[in-house]
N, C-alpha and C positions, 0 to 999 in steps of 0.2 A: 493773024497773029505774027508779030515781028520775030524774026529768027535771031537768036542770041549768038554772039561769036563764040567759037570754040575756046575752051580754056587752054592755057599753055602748060598745064600740069603733065607729068609723065603718065604714059598710058598704064592702065591697071595691070597689064601683063608683066611689066618690069619691076613692079613693087614687090618687096619681100614681105612675107607675112610676119606679123608680130609674134614673137615667142612669148608664151604665157610665163609669168613669173612664178617660180616654184618656191614655196615657203616651207621651212622645216616644220614638221608636225609638232604640235604642242604636246608636252608630256601629259599623260593622264593623271599622274600623281603630282601634287604641288611640290615644288622644290623646297627643301628645308632651309630655313634662314640660318645664317652663320651664328647667331646668338639670340637668345630670347631673354625676356625680363626675369623669367624663373631661373634660367641658368646663371644669369648675372647675380641674382639674389643668393643662390646656393654657393657660388664662388665667394661672394662677400662674407657669407656666414662661415665658410671654411677658413678663410683668411682670419676672420675675427676670432674664431676658436683657437687657431694656432697662436695668434697674438696673445690671447688670454692665458694659454698654457705657459708661454714664455714669460709672461708677466708674473704668474704665480711662482714659477721656478726662481725668477729673479728676487721676488720678495722673500722666499724661504731662504735664499743664500745670503741676503743682505739684511740681517736682523740687528746688526751692531748699532749702538746708539751714536748719534752725531749731535754736535752743538748746532742749534738753529737760532738765527736772529732775524726778526721780521718786524719792521715798524716799531723799533724800540723794545720789543718783547724778546726774551731769550729763554731757551730751554733745551732739553734734549729729547730726541725722538729717534726711532729706528730709521735708518737710511732709506729703506724701501718705502715706508710710509711717507716720509718727507718728499721723495720723488713722485710718488703717486698723487699726493695732494697738489704738488706743483703742476703735474701733467693735467690733472682735472681743472685746475685754475686756467691754464692756457686753453684748454678745450672750451671752457665756458666763454672766455674772451673771444675766441674765434667764432663760436656760434652766435654771439651777440652781434659782431660785425657782419657776419654773413647774413643774418636775419635783416639787419638794416639795409644791406645792399640789395637783397631780394625784394624788400618792400619798395625801395627806390626804383628798381627796374619794373616792378608791376605798376607803379604809379605812372611811369613814363609810357608803358605799353597801353595803359588805359586812356591816357590823354592823346595818344596818336603820334607821339614823338618817336623818331627812330632811336634805337638803343644807343648808337654811338654819338648822338648829338649832345653837345654840351651847352649849358646855359650860361 
């Protein structure tokens, strides 16, 4: 059997042993998330109730009649009611446009196009 030449590596005596890596122990209890869907829902409900209370106070304090003109129609209505109807109209328009945009994004996602791509 032929003799193999000696390797030129350092002798085993001068090698330093490898230190084992120490990892921090995992906590036994799961860490609490910074926010949950339930907490976000409760926060939204609280903000909505406060907004509703402020709206009711506004309506009770602004019952005076104002002249209203819209698309050739004229009449009088309480200021609070006029502003409430205008706000609801704006909300309906925003919901309509948001629904159209969500539908557009869903169609793009279903077809495999990236969201930011334009046609």
